[in-house]
SEVOMI-456819 format. One record per residue: residue number from 1; x, y, z of N, C-alpha, C in turn. Coordinates in pm, 1 decimal, always signed. Layout:
REM SEVOMI-456819
> num;n_xx;n_yy;n_zz;ca_xx;ca_yy;ca_zz;c_xx;c_yy;c_zz
> NUM;X;Y;Z;X;Y;Z;X;Y;Z
...
REM end
This chain:
REM SEVOMI-456819
> num;n_xx;n_yy;n_zz;ca_xx;ca_yy;ca_zz;c_xx;c_yy;c_zz
> 1;+11751.5;+18170.2;+16893.1;+11712.7;+18276.6;+16989.1;+11806.9;+18388.4;+16977.5
> 2;+11971.4;+18368.6;+16945.8;+12059.0;+18455.8;+16954.3;+12152.7;+18416.1;+16825.3
> 3;+12252.1;+18539.1;+16770.0;+12357.3;+18503.3;+16695.8;+12435.6;+18402.8;+16721.9
> 4;+12493.5;+18340.6;+16644.3;+12595.5;+18224.1;+16686.4;+12677.9;+18183.3;+16572.8
> 5;+12787.6;+18139.1;+16594.2;+12851.4;+18057.5;+16494.5;+12796.8;+17929.3;+16444.4
> 6;+12793.4;+17895.9;+16310.2;+12709.0;+17796.5;+16234.5;+12805.7;+17733.3;+16143.2
> 7;+12790.3;+17580.4;+16139.8;+12864.0;+17501.7;+16053.5;+12751.0;+17434.7;+15990.2
> 8;+12754.5;+17426.2;+15860.3;+12638.0;+17332.5;+15779.9;+12713.1;+17254.9;+15686.9
> 9;+12709.8;+17114.9;+15701.5;+12766.7;+17011.2;+15620.3;+12680.2;+16936.9;+15559.9
> 10;+12676.2;+16931.6;+15408.6;+12594.8;+16853.9;+15314.5;+12663.9;+16716.9;+15286.0
> 11;+12602.1;+16618.9;+15335.4;+12641.5;+16475.7;+15322.4;+12567.1;+16391.9;+15231.6
> 12;+12634.2;+16286.2;+15150.0;+12557.3;+16211.7;+15066.5;+12518.9;+16085.7;+15166.9
> 13;+12449.2;+15996.9;+15087.1;+12390.5;+15905.1;+15183.0;+12506.5;+15785.9;+15200.8
> 14;+12611.7;+15791.0;+15150.3;+12743.0;+15703.8;+15155.9;+12818.3;+15766.2;+15284.8
> 15;+12778.7;+15870.9;+15342.6;+12860.5;+15931.6;+15455.7;+12958.5;+16026.1;+15378.5
> 16;+12964.4;+16051.6;+15265.1;+13087.2;+16148.1;+15217.2;+13029.2;+16297.7;+15215.7
> 17;+13140.3;+16358.7;+15263.9;+13096.9;+16514.3;+15260.6;+13108.7;+16590.8;+15127.3
> 18;+12997.2;+16655.7;+15086.7;+12964.0;+16708.7;+14957.7;+13045.6;+16846.1;+14961.6
> 19;+12967.9;+16917.5;+15060.5;+13015.6;+17036.7;+15068.1;+13018.2;+17104.8;+15232.7
> 20;+13073.9;+17192.6;+15262.1;+13065.0;+17258.8;+15400.9;+13074.3;+17401.5;+15394.7
> 21;+12997.5;+17445.3;+15487.5;+12979.6;+17612.2;+15494.7;+13005.2;+17641.2;+15645.2
> 22;+13067.9;+17754.9;+15687.3;+13106.4;+17807.2;+15811.2;+13051.4;+17938.1;+15810.6
> 23;+12969.1;+18010.0;+15926.0;+12940.9;+18132.7;+15938.6;+12965.9;+18173.6;+16066.4
> 24;+13037.3;+18305.0;+16052.6;+13049.6;+18357.0;+16191.7;+12930.3;+18430.1;+16236.0
> 25;+12936.1;+18447.1;+16370.2;+12811.0;+18521.7;+16447.1;+12806.8;+18660.9;+16377.8
> 26;+12673.8;+18697.8;+16357.9;+12632.3;+18808.1;+16294.1;+12604.2;+18803.6;+16147.3
> 27;+12687.6;+18712.2;+16068.7;+12667.3;+18694.2;+15918.0;+12555.0;+18630.3;+15890.9
> 28;+12495.5;+18649.2;+15759.6;+12396.1;+18573.1;+15703.2;+12432.8;+18431.6;+15718.8
> 29;+12345.8;+18348.5;+15775.2;+12347.5;+18208.7;+15811.1;+12346.9;+18187.9;+15921.2
> 30;+12376.1;+18293.8;+16041.1;+12373.6;+18262.5;+16161.5;+12329.6;+18387.2;+16239.3
> 31;+12239.0;+18453.4;+16195.3;+12169.9;+18571.7;+16251.3;+12039.4;+18536.8;+16322.9
> 32;+12003.3;+18589.5;+16411.0;+11872.1;+18543.7;+16489.6;+11741.5;+18568.6;+16373.9
> 33;+11663.9;+18480.9;+16369.3;+11548.1;+18448.3;+16281.2;+11588.4;+18390.7;+16141.3
> 34;+11524.1;+18406.3;+16051.6;+11522.8;+18318.0;+15932.0;+11651.7;+18349.7;+15865.1
> 35;+11731.2;+18270.8;+15800.8;+11845.8;+18302.9;+15726.1;+11844.1;+18229.3;+15588.8
> 36;+11896.1;+18253.3;+15480.6;+11874.7;+18215.0;+15353.6;+12050.8;+18201.6;+15310.5
> 37;+12060.6;+18066.9;+15271.7;+12194.2;+18028.0;+15226.3;+12175.0;+17989.8;+15058.6
> 38;+12259.3;+18059.5;+14977.9;+12236.3;+18020.8;+14833.1;+12360.9;+17922.7;+14815.9
> 39;+12317.6;+17804.1;+14731.3;+12402.5;+17727.8;+14708.4;+12402.0;+17682.6;+14535.8
> 40;+12508.2;+17680.0;+14489.8;+12517.6;+17669.5;+14332.6;+12504.6;+17523.0;+14314.8
> 41;+12488.0;+17439.5;+14395.6;+12448.5;+17293.5;+14340.1;+12563.7;+17216.6;+14326.5
> 42;+12689.5;+17268.4;+14346.0;+12829.8;+17185.2;+14312.7;+12905.7;+17142.2;+14439.4
> 43;+12973.8;+17026.5;+14432.4;+13040.4;+16974.9;+14543.1;+13143.4;+17062.3;+14555.2
> 44;+13208.2;+17060.7;+14675.4;+13327.0;+17140.3;+14693.2;+13455.4;+17068.8;+14640.8
> 45;+13470.1;+16949.8;+14648.7;+13600.2;+16884.7;+14587.1;+13604.5;+16871.7;+14427.3
> 46;+13462.5;+16837.3;+14396.0;+13481.4;+16808.8;+14236.4;+13436.0;+16961.8;+14165.4
> 47;+13378.1;+17047.7;+14223.7;+13311.8;+17158.3;+14162.8;+13239.9;+17134.0;+14061.2
> 48;+13173.1;+17019.1;+14062.8;+13058.0;+16977.6;+13944.9;+12921.7;+16950.0;+14030.7
> 49;+12824.9;+16974.0;+13955.3;+12677.0;+16992.3;+14020.0;+12665.2;+16828.8;+14075.1
> 50;+12601.0;+16815.9;+14197.3;+12585.1;+16692.6;+14247.9;+12453.6;+16602.4;+14175.5
> 51;+12463.6;+16503.2;+14226.1;+12331.8;+16406.5;+14136.3;+12211.7;+16428.9;+14217.6
> 52;+12103.7;+16415.4;+14137.0;+11968.3;+16394.4;+14182.6;+11972.4;+16300.3;+14306.6
> 53;+11908.2;+16313.3;+14418.9;+11879.9;+16248.3;+14509.4;+11866.6;+16287.4;+14640.8
> 54;+11882.9;+16209.2;+14768.4;+11842.1;+16245.6;+14898.1;+11992.8;+16275.3;+14955.6
> 55;+12001.4;+16368.9;+15035.2;+12116.2;+16403.4;+15094.3;+12097.9;+16461.9;+15253.2
> 56;+12179.3;+16468.9;+15338.9;+12169.0;+16483.4;+15491.2;+12237.8;+16635.6;+15487.2
> 57;+12170.9;+16723.0;+15567.1;+12236.4;+16850.2;+15609.3;+12259.8;+16836.0;+15763.6
> 58;+12370.9;+16864.5;+15802.3;+12425.5;+16863.4;+15944.9;+12429.3;+17015.5;+15981.5
> 59;+12359.4;+17051.5;+16090.8;+12402.5;+17181.5;+16098.0;+12424.9;+17210.1;+16251.7
> 60;+12540.4;+17251.5;+16294.0;+12596.7;+17279.8;+16426.8;+12597.7;+17397.9;+16479.1
> 61;+12553.0;+17424.0;+16590.3;+12577.5;+17583.6;+16648.6;+12552.0;+17566.8;+16802.1
> 62;+12628.6;+17647.9;+16878.8;+12635.4;+17652.8;+16994.4;+12626.1;+17497.1;+17074.1
> 63;+12706.5;+17403.3;+17038.9;+12698.4;+17266.2;+17090.5;+12579.7;+17175.1;+17064.0
> 64;+12487.3;+17253.1;+16973.6;+12381.2;+17148.0;+16923.4;+12395.8;+17093.0;+16777.4
> 65;+12336.4;+16988.2;+16744.2;+12362.2;+16929.7;+16630.4;+12216.3;+16913.1;+16582.2
> 66;+12184.9;+16953.3;+16447.2;+12059.7;+16896.4;+16381.9;+12072.3;+16866.3;+16263.9
> 67;+11997.8;+16735.9;+16232.2;+12006.7;+16678.5;+16087.5;+11859.6;+16691.7;+16033.7
> 68;+11918.9;+16719.5;+15885.5;+11781.9;+16737.2;+15799.3;+11798.3;+16643.5;+15666.9
> 69;+11701.5;+16596.8;+15648.1;+11710.9;+16522.9;+15520.5;+11651.1;+16596.4;+15422.5
> 70;+11725.6;+16616.7;+15318.5;+11680.8;+16699.5;+15188.2;+11669.6;+16622.7;+15054.5
> 71;+11612.3;+16677.2;+14948.4;+11617.1;+16616.2;+14825.5;+11684.7;+16744.6;+14721.5
> 72;+11755.0;+16699.0;+14618.4;+11812.9;+16767.4;+14529.2;+11755.1;+16730.9;+14408.3
> 73;+11709.1;+16795.8;+14321.1;+11636.4;+16775.6;+14209.3;+11701.5;+16831.1;+14061.6
REM end
């Protein structure tokens, strides 16, 4: 409904953090309406492509947390 700071965390099914993104109010990723984030498919620590499978996206903004299950092919 309004711009706000957003933190997105990609987590594997073992609970390990694969990648994190933080966006400040007004940047792409945390503006009112649809936002698109382009990811190269690589993990943050290893800088290698992640394996095919299921992952969890944790999206935090304005004190609310949403979890999404996603698949990487």
